[in-house]
C-alpha positions, -999 to +999 in steps of 0.1 A: +093+137+489+080+106+507+076+072+492+100+054+469+115+080+446+142+076+419+160+109+414+180+100+382+164+083+353+181+082+318+167+052+299+182+064+266+217+061+281+227+026+271+251+021+300+225+033+326+199+011+310+221-020+309+235-017+344+204-005+363+175+009+343+162-022+326+159-042+358+139-015+375+117-008+345+108-044+341+099-047+377+076-017+375+061-030+343+051-063+359+032-047+388+018-020+366+003-047+344-012-065+374-029-033+388-041-022+353-054-058+348-077-055+378-087-020+368-099-033+334-118-061+350-137-037+372-143-013+343-158-041+322-177-056+352-212-047+338-205-066+306-208-096+329-234-083+354-260-078+326-257-115+318-270-122+353-299-098+349-328-120+338-365-110+334-369-105+371-348-074+369-372-057+345-345-042+323-348-045+285-318-049+261-317-011+254-314-005+292-286-030+295-267-015+266-271+019+284-256+005+316-224-007+299-223+025+278-224+045+311-194+026+324-176+032+291-183+069+291-170+076+327-140+054+321-131+074+290-135+108+307-116+100+338-085+090+318-076+127+313-070+135+350-055+101+356-028+109+330-016+140+348-019+124+383+013+104+377+035+135+374+017+151+403+018+123+428+043+097+414+036+066+395+038+042+425+018+064+447-010+069+422-011+032+414-017+024+450-045+050+453-062+041+421-062+004+429-078+010+463-104+032+447-117+002+429-131-011+462-158+015+460-177+004+428-170-033+435-184-031+470-214-011+460-222-035+432-220-063+458-246-046+478-271-036+451-269-066+427-303-081+432-339-079+416-358-049+430-330-025+429-339+007+410-326+012+375-311+046+386-291+028+413-277+004+387-267+033+364-249+051+393-230+020+403-221+013+366-208+049+363-186+044+394-169+013+377-155+038+352-127+046+376-112+012+365-109+027+329-087+055+343-060+031+354-050+025+318-041+061+313-020+065+344-003+032+339+006+039+302+019+074+311+040+059+339+055+030+319+061+054+289+086+073+311+104+041+322+115+027+288+137+040+260+121+048+226+135+017+210+116-005+235+084+015+239+064-004+214+071-037+232+067-022+267+035-003+261+020-032+241+028-056+270+015-032+296-017-025+277-022-061+266-018-074+301-043-048+313-067-056+285-068-093+295-087-081+326-118-080+303-118-117+292-107-128+327-137-112+345-159-127+317-144-161+324-150-157+361-186-149+352-188-180+330-175-201+358-201-187+382-230-191+358-219-226+349-216-238+385-237-217+408-261-205+382-272-171+369-288-161+403-254-155+420-236-125+406-222-116+440-197-145+437-180-126+409-177-095+430-165-115+460-136-128+439-124-093+430-126-075+463-095-093+478-076-091+444-080-053+445-063-052+479-035-075+466-029-052+437-025-021+460-002-039+483+021-052+455+022-016+441+033-003+474+060-030+478+075-032+444+069+000+423+088+033+422+082+070+416+103+088+390+113+123+403+122+136+368+086+132+357+072+165+368+039+182+361+045+202+329+015+224+320+035+236+290+036+200+276-001+197+282-009+229+263+014+218+235-002+184+233-037+199+231-025+223+204-007+196+184-028+183+155-013+149+157-027+144+192-062+146+176-053+126+145-040+098+166-070+101+189-092+096+159-073+064+149-074+051+184-111+053+184-109+028+156-086+004+174-091+007+212-126+021+209-135-010+189-119-034+213-135-020+245-169-014+228-171-049+214-158-064+246-186-048+266-213-055+240-204-090+227-223-111+252-254-089+251-254-090+212-253-128+214-282-129+238-303-103+220-297-111+183-290-148+184-311-159+214-282-173+234-288-181+271-266-165+297-244-196+299-242-199+261-233-162+258-208-163+286-191-193+271-183-173+239-179-137+252-144-141+266-128-155+234-125-123+214-113-100+242-087-126+252-073-130+217-073-092+212-055-086+245-028-113+238-020-099+204-016-063+215+021-067+224+026-083+189+012-052+173+037-031+193+066-054+184+056-053+147+054-015+148+089-014+164+102-034+134+081-022+104+067+012+115+035+018+133+017+036+105+022+007+081+009-019+106-020+004+115-031+009+079-032-027+070-050-034+103-078-010+094-081-026+059-085-060+076-110-047+101-131-033+073-131-067+056-140-085+089-168-060+094-181-069+060-182-105+071-201-096+102-227-076+082-233-105+059-236-129+089-261-105+106-283-103+075-284-141+069-285-148+107-255-172+107-240-175+142-209-194+130-200-168+103-208-140+128-184-154+154-156-158+128-159-121+117-165-107+152-136-126+168-115-114+138-124-078+147-111-084+183-078-098+171-073-070+146-083-042+170-058-056+195-031-056+169-040-020+160-039-010+196-003-019+199+007-002+166-011+031+172+004+036+207+038+029+192+033+057+168+027+084+195+063+087+209+078+083+175+057+111+161+066+136+188+103+126+186+101+134+149+084+167+158+113+176+181+137+170+153+117+192+130+120+220+156+158+217+152+164+197+184+188+167+184+201+140+208+188+142+243+169+174+238+148+158+211+143+127+232+132+148+262+108+168+240+093+135+226+089+121+261+071+153+274+047+155+245+039+118+241+033+114+279+010+145+279-009+134+248-014+097+258-041+105+283-061+126+258-057+100+231-067+072+254-097+091+267-110+099+232-102+064+220-123+050+248-152+072+239-153+051+207-165+023+230-193+045+241-202+052+205-203+014+197-226+006+226-249+035+218-250+025+181-259-011+192-286+003+215-302+024+187-299-004+161-316-030+183-343-004+194-352+004+158-345-027+138-341-056+163-306-064+150-271-049+150-268-048+112-271-010+108-246-005+136-220-027+118-225-008+086-217+024+105-186+008+119-175-003+084-178+033+071-157+046+101-129+020+094-128+033+058-123+068+071-094+055+093-078+039+063-079+072+044-065+093+073-037+069+081-025+068+045-030+105+038-012+118+070+015+092+077+022+071+046+016+090+013+045+105-005+040+143-007+056+159-037+072+187-016+090+164+009+117+140-003+123+106+012+089+103+027+085+066+019+099+061+054+077+064+084+086+085+114+093+053+133+120+042+109+134+077+100+171+082+109+182+116+119+219+125+118+234+152+140+224+186+125+204+170+097+167+175+091+148+143+097+132+123+070+096+118+079+067+096+068+043+126+066+045+161+052+042+180+084+043+171+121 
């Protein structure tokens, strides 16, 4: 089959995992994180480029919000084919290709980033940076196959968190350039990333592997699309990851537009929230491994609603200090929720396998198939939440000159997420005994029906 292929992979076998599997899985995780990290940096590139676009570019705040919304939209849609590319071409092979593809939008941005370039050209180049968003879906699908269920929350959280850090890192690079060379030199940022993209591709080629047992399974795709929990989890992921990526792209522009910060002042604050949100994502996965993803997700949404209330108040009274406290709190909480929601996915489909009468390896194989197939769809729809956030900001600033009405809309959405999480995964239905447990903590004995944290999978 060409390339580095592993023919046998049984992570749920404790002997195999201890003697061979864990070492290989960890190595692939490290270089998956690196490649995904660069992908996130390129995807969020225009959250930095707009800070360099002064009056000489002739683009108003609404036009800048549209640029970053365009990158968000393409990055969300492209996650769907990227999910299935891993099974078609192999995780290692696709990681090499997807890393090298980042050279296209970065190189084009290097060419066009100057006053006098048409707005349509900027929109096109911003759209091409969306390929960086696809790296998340292929990376998560790939790493999901490497790790056993008991370690998925930690592994997926670390993989995604390390990738998410690409957002604050590119913003820090932008801050360094603005603080030293000034706001007239955006090409320096792009020059930093062109060689890093090549390094990511080379490392993937040298140190990653393909898993032969991970085959294209159109049946799994069809089942994932038909499964109601794919769409429920996608809705919740809009609230967690959609918030994270939407706020990450918009934070600096909101500070410039609503609070009159200069490019340097905005850049000096922009990276803080995405950095904290990225670092805490593995913690969300680990907490979900221990306490159940649904419980962590519920309380995360409750706290996000409270933090949004603080932001609305700060926006009304025009207090930058209070605004920063609430907004950075939203970043931290969305990162926590990112980890817990993604932990829920494999657990839900494992539980569904048990409800179908499967047990042991058969149930685990079913859970891997369905969770791998659903992750791309869930990730894509979740990322569209970032598009919604940027469009909401664009409309709010166009009509009222502030982001207050957008934040009120976000508050209502988090309230809906609270209701859905409780009603589907945590309430105690009268018809189902022992439902105080979540699917993540349910124990299923041989031949016994599982005890689930929801009425129906």
